[in-house]
C-alpha positions in Angstrom: 127.7 80.9 29.4 131.1 79.5 28.2 130.0 75.9 27.7 129.4 73.7 24.7 127.3 74.9 21.6 123.9 73.3 21.6 123.9 72.9 25.4 126.3 75.6 26.5 128.3 78.0 24.3 132.1 77.2 24.3 135.1 79.5 23.9 138.5 79.4 25.6 141.9 77.8 25.8 143.1 74.8 27.8 144.4 75.2 31.3 145.4 72.1 33.0 146.8 70.7 36.3 149.1 67.8 36.3 149.0 67.5 40.1 148.1 64.0 41.6 145.2 63.8 44.0 146.0 63.4 47.6 144.0 60.4 48.9 142.1 60.7 52.1 141.0 57.8 54.2 137.7 57.8 52.3 138.9 58.7 48.7 140.0 61.6 46.8 138.8 65.2 45.9 138.7 66.7 42.5 138.0 70.4 42.4 136.6 72.3 39.5 138.8 75.4 39.6 137.8 78.6 37.9 140.3 81.5 38.1 138.4 83.6 35.5 139.3 84.6 32.0 141.9 87.0 30.7 141.5 89.1 27.6 144.1 90.7 25.3 141.9 92.9 23.0 141.9 91.9 19.4 144.4 89.1 20.1 143.3 86.3 22.6 141.1 85.0 25.4 142.4 82.6 28.0 139.8 80.9 30.1 141.3 79.5 33.3 138.9 76.7 34.1 140.4 73.3 35.0 140.2 70.2 37.2 142.6 70.0 40.1 143.9 67.4 39.9 143.4 66.6 36.3 144.7 63.0 36.8 143.7 61.2 39.9 144.2 57.7 41.5 141.7 56.0 43.6 141.0 52.5 44.9 137.9 50.7 43.6 135.1 51.2 46.1 136.6 54.5 47.4 134.7 57.8 47.4 135.4 60.5 44.9 134.3 64.1 46.0 133.7 66.7 43.4 134.0 70.3 44.7 133.1 73.6 43.2 136.1 75.9 43.3 134.6 79.0 41.8 132.2 81.8 43.0 128.5 81.2 43.5 127.4 83.0 40.3 129.7 81.0 38.0 128.6 78.2 35.7 128.0 74.5 36.7 130.6 71.8 36.0 130.3 68.0 35.6 132.6 65.0 35.7 131.2 63.0 32.8 132.8 59.7 32.0 133.4 59.1 28.3 135.3 56.6 26.1 138.8 57.9 25.4 137.9 58.0 21.7 135.1 60.5 22.4 137.2 63.1 24.1 137.0 66.3 22.1 140.5 67.2 20.8 140.2 69.9 18.1 138.8 73.4 18.3 135.8 72.3 16.2 135.1 69.5 18.7 135.5 71.7 21.7 133.1 74.3 20.2 130.4 71.7 19.4 131.2 68.7 21.6 128.6 66.2 20.5 129.2 63.8 23.3 128.9 66.6 25.8 125.7 67.9 24.2 124.3 64.3 24.3 125.2 63.7 27.9 124.9 67.1 29.6 121.1 67.3 28.8 120.4 64.4 31.2 121.2 66.7 34.1 118.5 69.2 33.1 114.9 69.3 34.5 113.7 69.2 30.9 116.3 67.5 28.6 114.5 68.6 25.5 114.6 72.3 26.3 117.7 74.6 26.3 119.4 75.2 29.7 118.6 78.4 31.6 116.8 79.9 34.7 113.6 78.0 33.9 115.4 74.7 33.0 118.1 74.2 35.6 120.0 71.2 36.9 117.5 68.8 38.4 119.6 65.5 38.3 122.9 65.8 40.1 123.9 62.2 39.5 123.4 60.2 36.3 124.2 56.5 36.2 124.5 54.6 32.9 126.2 51.7 34.4 126.0 50.4 38.0 125.6 53.0 40.8 128.8 55.0 41.1 131.4 55.9 38.5 132.2 52.9 36.3 131.0 53.5 32.8 130.8 56.0 29.9 127.7 58.2 30.5 128.0 58.3 34.3 128.1 61.9 35.3 128.0 64.1 38.4 127.2 67.8 38.5 127.9 70.7 40.8 126.9 74.3 40.8 128.3 77.1 43.0 125.1 78.5 44.4 123.0 75.3 45.0 125.1 72.3 45.1 128.8 72.9 45.9 130.0 69.4 46.2 128.9 65.8 45.6 130.5 62.5 46.7 130.1 59.2 44.9 131.9 55.8 44.9 134.2 54.8 42.1 132.8 51.4 41.3 134.9 50.6 38.3 137.2 47.6 38.9 140.9 47.9 39.6 143.0 48.4 36.5 140.4 50.6 34.8 141.2 54.1 33.6 138.1 56.3 33.5 138.3 59.3 31.1 136.2 62.3 32.1 135.2 65.7 30.6 133.2 68.6 32.0 130.2 68.4 29.7 129.8 72.2 30.1 133.4 73.1 29.4 134.9 70.4 27.3 138.5 71.6 27.5 138.3 70.5 31.1 139.4 66.8 30.9 141.1 64.3 33.1 141.5 60.6 34.1 140.8 58.6 37.1 143.1 55.5 37.5 141.4 52.9 39.5 143.8 50.7 41.6 
């Protein structure tokens, strides 16, 4: 896997989308997009996983739908709300994202065991605050073969900016501006 060390092994470069979400009558959709990796032997790897859009606007109380944009056999993704100060920024932080390692395990059947075929995602939604997306630690997960999308309400009050990261691929980061 290409996720964080300790929970999932990480490697790759940042690819991002600056597109704004197009609201629907019920809310917005953020897609975890995976266009694969490219390799230049003995030179570089570019991993093309990103959120589309990376920065979204939604009204408080509207629904956010998180969709899987890769193939069925590819890795899971999360939208995990974190404090802005906890977002990994350096290569070392991306390769061993301590906040990701701490939060991602809550999705697993057995949080004390390493992820894998016998310890898969069992908890698709984690609420640290009130139900919905409103506080650091809230997290939703998707996976291409079993759980391709999930919808939750954004319950943070208007004027809030929620910072999020994929706890599996910490270079995937974005914001939700609540209006």
